[in-house]
Structure formats: C-alpha cells, structure tokens
C-alpha positions in Angstrom: 125.0 56.8 101.7 125.9 56.2 105.3 122.6 56.7 107.0 123.7 56.2 110.6 126.3 59.0 110.3 123.7 61.3 108.7 121.5 61.0 111.8 124.4 62.3 113.9 125.2 65.4 111.8 125.0 68.5 114.0 125.5 71.2 111.4 124.3 71.9 107.9 127.9 71.8 106.6 128.5 68.4 108.2 125.2 67.1 106.8 126.2 68.2 103.3 129.6 66.5 103.6 127.8 63.2 104.6 125.1 63.5 101.9 127.7 64.0 99.2 129.8 61.2 100.7 132.9 63.4 100.9 135.7 63.6 103.4 137.1 66.8 105.0 140.4 66.2 103.4 139.0 65.7 99.9 137.0 68.9 100.2 140.1 70.7 101.7 142.3 69.7 98.8 139.7 71.0 96.3 139.2 74.3 98.2 142.8 74.7 99.3 142.1 74.5 103.0 143.3 72.2 105.7 141.1 69.5 107.1 141.6 71.2 110.5 140.2 74.4 109.2 137.2 72.6 107.8 136.7 70.6 111.1 136.9 73.9 113.0 134.0 75.3 110.9 131.9 72.2 111.3 132.5 72.1 115.0 131.7 75.9 115.2 135.1 76.7 116.7 135.6 79.5 114.1 133.4 81.4 111.7 133.7 80.7 108.0 135.6 83.6 106.3 133.5 85.2 103.5 135.8 84.1 100.7 135.7 80.5 101.9 132.0 80.7 102.3 131.6 81.5 98.7 133.9 78.6 97.8 131.8 76.2 99.9 128.6 77.5 98.5 129.9 76.9 95.0 131.3 73.5 95.9 128.0 72.2 97.3 126.0 74.2 94.8 123.8 75.6 97.6 123.0 79.1 98.7 125.2 80.5 101.5 122.2 81.1 103.7 121.8 77.4 104.2 125.4 77.1 105.4 125.9 79.9 107.9 124.1 82.0 110.5 124.4 85.8 110.7 127.8 85.5 112.4 129.2 83.2 109.6 129.2 80.1 111.9 127.8 77.0 110.3 124.1 76.6 111.0 122.9 74.0 113.4 121.1 71.1 111.6 117.6 71.2 113.0 114.6 69.5 111.3 113.6 72.5 109.3 117.1 73.1 107.9 117.4 69.5 107.0 114.1 69.5 105.2 115.0 72.7 103.4 118.3 71.3 102.2 116.7 68.0 101.2 114.2 69.9 99.1 116.9 72.0 97.4 118.9 68.9 96.6 115.9 67.1 95.2 114.9 70.1 93.1 118.4 70.2 91.6 118.2 66.5 90.8 114.9 67.2 89.0 116.4 70.2 87.1 119.2 67.9 85.9 116.6 65.9 84.1 116.0 62.6 85.9 113.9 59.9 84.3 111.6 59.3 87.2 110.6 62.9 87.9 107.3 61.8 89.5 108.9 60.0 92.5 111.1 63.1 93.2 108.0 65.3 93.1 106.3 63.0 95.5 109.3 63.2 97.8 109.1 67.0 97.8 105.4 66.8 98.7 106.2 64.6 101.6 108.9 67.0 102.7 106.5 69.9 102.5 104.0 68.1 104.7 106.8 67.3 107.2 107.9 71.0 107.1 104.3 72.0 108.0 104.3 69.5 110.9 107.6 71.0 112.1 106.2 74.5 112.0 103.2 73.3 114.1 105.6 71.7 116.6 107.5 74.9 116.8 104.4 77.0 117.3 103.2 74.6 120.1 106.6 74.6 121.7 106.7 78.4 121.9 103.2 78.4 123.5 104.3 75.8 126.1 107.0 78.2 127.3 104.4 80.5 128.8 103.8 79.8 132.5 100.0 80.2 132.4 97.5 77.8 133.9 94.7 78.8 131.5 97.0 78.2 128.5 98.0 74.8 130.0 94.3 73.8 130.5 93.5 74.9 126.9 96.3 72.8 125.5 95.4 69.8 127.6 91.8 70.1 126.5 92.8 70.4 122.8 95.1 67.4 123.1 92.4 65.3 124.8 89.9 66.2 121.9 92.5 65.4 119.2 93.3 62.0 120.9 89.6 61.2 121.0 89.2 62.0 117.3 92.2 59.8 116.5 90.7 57.0 118.6 87.3 57.4 116.9 88.8 57.3 113.4 91.2 54.5 114.4 94.1 56.4 112.8 97.1 54.2 113.3 99.8 56.1 115.2 102.8 54.1 116.3 104.3 57.1 118.1 101.2 57.6 120.3 101.6 54.1 121.9 105.4 54.5 122.4 105.0 57.9 124.1 102.2 56.9 126.5 99.5 58.8 124.7 96.0 57.8 123.8 95.2 54.2 123.9 
C-alpha cells in the first residue's frame, strides 16, 4: 500500500481507490466509465448518478452510505469516516476467514477507541464555538486538572510536549 498517498486522500471514494491499490482508469474500464468522470466524482465536481453509485458500491463491496452524502457527492474523508471504512474492511477480512483473526479483532478494538476519541474531540470542538467566558473558564479549568492528573501519573504523551501543553 502507498501510505503517503493515503494520507492525502480527501474523499472516501479516493481513499477506497488507494486502499485497494487501483487506478481511476482500471476502475473506469470495469464500470464502463471514463477516468474523467471518475475524477470528477472524486474531486466533487459532479454528483455520482444513482446507477453508478450502485456499481461503485458493488465494486468496492461497501454500503452506498459510506460513499456519498445526501446530494450524491462523494463524502469528505474525515477521521470518523476513515475509521468507519477501516472497520468495515477489517470485518470483511475476518468474515472471509483469515488465519490470524485475533490480530484483526485487536485492530477493531483500537479503531473503536480511536472513534471514541474522535467523538470526544467533536464534542469539545462544538463547545468551543460558543462565545461564552464562563464556558471558556470551565474548559480551561478542566484542561488544567487533566494535565495535572497526567503529570501525576506520569502518563507518556508525545503530543503534549510538541503542542506546548503540560510539562
């Protein structure tokens, strides 16, 4: 897999192409569409027609809801979508009968923990949008308390040091 390219995927469709190590032209030949049409969908220039959406869903063996938004434009690849897609792909691999099922189940557990973290980040981000000094003070106090707990427990956190947090 080409990891650097995967980091730059902007949509779920582009991510699936990269994960499956495919090219637009190869997918286009299989689905009888031009690489330009496929590129337009990935770059969100055009919505994906319903009949083509079904073909893409079948091709990648993934539910249509992971591919498009309510207007049939390809979904943006945010951390939650990426985690959801990774879990679906891992579960399919398990269902296909892999030998080392335990390592795949461990990976799903890690992804579930990461998803819970992303949900917390989203909740906190939505609270931060309020322009309220009392809320800001409460958040600052909470963060100060959590940073103190981390320091007491000596929990290693490489991100804290790089972001100028608790020392």
